[in-house]
C-alpha positions in Angstrom: 12.2 66.7 1.5 12.6 67.6 5.1 13.0 63.9 6.0 15.6 63.3 3.4 17.8 66.3 4.5 17.4 65.2 8.2 18.7 61.7 7.4 21.8 63.1 5.7 22.6 65.5 8.5 22.4 62.7 11.0 25.0 60.7 9.1 27.5 63.6 8.8 27.7 64.2 12.6 31.3 64.0 13.7 33.5 64.3 16.8 33.6 68.1 16.1 30.1 68.3 17.6 31.3 66.8 20.9 32.3 68.7 24.1 35.8 70.1 23.9 38.5 70.7 26.5 37.4 67.9 28.7 40.5 65.9 29.5 39.8 62.2 29.8 41.4 61.0 33.1 43.6 57.9 33.6 44.6 57.3 29.9 48.1 57.0 28.5 49.6 60.2 27.1 52.6 61.3 25.0 55.0 64.0 26.3 53.0 66.6 24.3 49.8 65.7 26.2 48.1 63.9 23.4 46.6 60.5 24.0 49.0 57.6 23.2 46.8 55.6 20.8 49.6 52.9 20.5 49.8 52.2 24.2 49.0 48.7 25.4 45.5 47.4 25.7 44.0 48.0 29.2 42.8 45.0 31.1 39.7 44.5 33.2 39.8 43.0 36.7 39.3 39.5 35.2 42.3 39.9 32.9 40.3 40.2 29.7 40.9 43.2 27.4 38.8 46.2 28.5 36.8 47.7 25.7 35.5 50.5 27.8 35.7 53.9 26.1 34.2 56.3 23.6 34.7 55.1 20.1 34.0 56.3 16.5 34.4 54.5 13.2 37.7 55.3 11.7 37.8 57.5 8.6 40.6 55.6 6.9 40.5 52.4 4.9 36.9 51.7 5.6 35.5 55.1 4.7 32.5 54.7 2.5 32.3 56.2 -0.9 30.3 59.5 -1.3 27.3 58.4 -3.4 24.8 60.8 -4.8 21.1 60.0 -5.4 18.1 61.9 -6.7 18.4 65.7 -6.8 22.1 65.5 -6.0 21.5 64.6 -2.4 24.2 62.7 -0.6 23.6 59.1 0.5 24.7 57.6 3.7 26.9 54.5 4.2 26.4 51.5 1.9 27.5 48.1 3.1 29.0 47.5 -0.3 31.8 49.9 0.6 32.8 47.9 3.6 33.4 44.5 1.9 36.9 43.1 1.7 38.6 43.4 -1.7 37.3 40.9 -4.1 34.2 40.1 -2.0 30.6 41.2 -2.6 27.4 41.1 -0.7 25.5 37.9 -1.7 22.3 38.4 -3.7 19.0 39.1 -2.0 16.2 36.6 -2.6 13.6 37.9 -5.1 11.0 39.6 -2.9 13.7 41.4 -0.9 15.7 42.3 -4.0 12.6 44.0 -5.3 12.1 45.9 -2.0 15.7 47.1 -2.0 15.4 48.4 -5.6 12.1 50.1 -4.7 13.8 51.9 -1.8 16.7 53.0 -3.9 14.4 54.2 -6.7 12.6 56.4 -4.1 16.0 57.6 -2.8 15.3 56.0 0.5 12.6 58.5 1.4 11.2 56.2 4.0 14.3 55.8 6.1 13.3 54.7 9.6 15.7 57.3 11.1 13.8 60.1 9.3 10.9 59.2 11.6 13.2 59.1 14.7 13.2 55.3 14.6 16.4 53.4 15.3 19.2 52.3 13.0 19.8 48.6 12.8 22.8 46.5 13.5 25.1 47.0 11.7 23.8 50.3 10.3 24.1 52.0 13.7 27.9 51.5 13.6 28.3 52.6 10.0 27.0 56.1 10.3 30.2 57.5 12.0 28.5 58.7 15.2 30.2 58.1 18.6 29.4 55.1 20.7 30.4 54.3 24.2 31.3 50.8 25.5 30.9 50.2 29.2 32.3 46.8 30.2 31.1 45.3 33.5 31.2 41.8 34.9 28.1 40.0 33.5 26.9 42.9 31.4 28.5 45.1 28.7 26.6 48.1 27.5 26.9 49.9 24.2 25.5 53.5 24.3 24.9 55.2 20.9 24.9 58.9 20.9 22.4 59.3 18.1 18.9 59.2 19.4 20.3 58.1 22.8 19.9 54.4 22.0 21.5 51.6 24.1 22.2 47.9 23.9 22.6 45.4 26.8 25.0 42.5 26.0 24.7 39.8 28.7 27.9 38.0 29.6 26.6 36.1 32.6 26.4 32.7 30.8 22.8 32.9 29.8 21.7 31.7 26.3 19.1 33.2 24.0 15.6 33.1 25.3 12.5 32.8 23.2 11.7 36.3 21.9 8.1 37.4 22.4 8.7 41.0 21.2 11.2 41.4 18.3 13.3 44.5 18.9 15.0 47.1 16.7 18.4 46.2 18.1 17.7 42.6 18.9 18.7 40.8 22.0 22.4 40.1 22.6 24.6 37.8 24.6 28.4 37.9 24.6 31.5 35.8 25.4 35.3 36.0 25.0 37.2 34.1 22.3 40.8 34.9 23.2 41.2 38.6 22.7 37.9 38.9 20.7 34.6 39.8 22.4 31.9 38.0 20.5 28.4 39.4 20.5 25.6 37.1 19.3 22.3 38.9 18.5 18.9 37.6 17.5 15.3 38.6 18.0 15.3 41.5 15.5 12.1 43.0 14.1 12.1 43.5 10.3 11.5 47.2 10.4 15.1 48.5 10.3 17.5 48.8 7.4 20.9 47.2 7.3 22.4 50.4 5.6 21.3 53.7 4.1 20.8 52.1 0.7 17.7 50.4 2.2 19.1 47.0 2.3 16.4 44.9 4.0 16.3 42.0 6.4 13.7 39.7 8.1 13.0 38.7 11.6 15.3 35.7 11.0 18.3 38.1 11.1 21.2 36.8 13.2 24.3 38.9 13.6 27.7 38.0 15.1 29.9 41.0 16.0 33.6 40.4 17.0 35.4 43.3 18.8 39.1 43.3 19.4 41.0 46.2 21.0 44.3 46.1 19.0 46.0 48.6 21.2 44.8 51.4 23.4 43.4 53.6 20.7 42.3 51.2 17.9 39.6 48.6 17.8 38.8 46.0 15.0 35.2 44.9 14.5 34.1 42.1 12.2 30.4 41.7 11.5 28.6 38.6 10.1 25.1 38.9 8.7 23.1 35.7 8.5 19.5 36.0 7.3 18.5 32.9 5.3 15.0 34.3 4.6 16.4 37.4 2.7 20.0 36.5 1.5 21.4 33.5 -0.4 24.2 32.9 2.2 25.8 34.6 5.3 28.4 37.3 4.7 30.8 39.4 6.8 32.8 42.6 6.6 35.4 44.5 8.8 35.4 47.9 10.3 37.9 49.9 12.4 37.2 52.2 15.3 39.4 54.8 17.1 39.3 55.9 20.7 37.9 59.4 21.2 39.8 61.2 24.0 39.2 64.5 25.8 35.6 64.6 24.8 32.2 63.1 25.8 28.9 62.1 24.4 26.3 64.8 24.0 22.5 64.5 24.2 20.9 63.8 20.9 17.1 63.8 20.9 15.2 63.2 17.7 11.9 65.1 17.3 10.4 65.5 13.9 6.8 66.1 14.9 7.1 69.8 14.1 8.6 69.0 10.7 5.7 66.6 10.0 3.3 69.3 10.9 4.9 71.7 8.5 5.1 69.1 5.8 1.3 68.6 6.1 0.8 72.4 5.8 -0.6 72.8 9.3 
């Protein structure tokens, strides 16, 4: 039970938990001092849109439904809630459909995050916890507040190398397609879940994330999932993010060893 409650608490973290009264320097503001979210997109030194900033998934049109599972406990984000109107997630192949059903029947009691293990891509972006993008020449970083995870996205022209050690967040390379920053990630392990419903994937998972800063304070993200060993065809869905001003990331360390000891009756 401790693990289940922990997973739900993690999902419900919001910007209210951030530092307060820390004015972000160098950003456009309205006469009342609030950030001007509709201001023009900032540009990097190379003329490309600059995605740098602290972001959080918007709570508007792509807000997931509040689902309830066993014992009335709330469930975290389900990718079915993010699909475009009239579109559905393609079927899982039989072994993975059975695995997904088994996880849901057990109310996702074995979530990796309940053991302080990472969320996947895209699940790491679904949970509504802040992330920071740091855009530099040749390398863009994405820092995730939860569990202090990070990704390196190489933009120096390299391709995908042969992966000897599959990773929780894969290995990413990026390039620009007009105003869209396109992130191509491969080399995942098969231990993570795509969402809180326990949707599985294999080591063949390949994701394409497209980021576009629409104006200063709004960013569109489109994610494509391609895993031919688990799903009948590739599929994609949109998300929207908002700039978080006058706040910062906080340290988030996951340590459930004490809970595990209590659960074992020690």
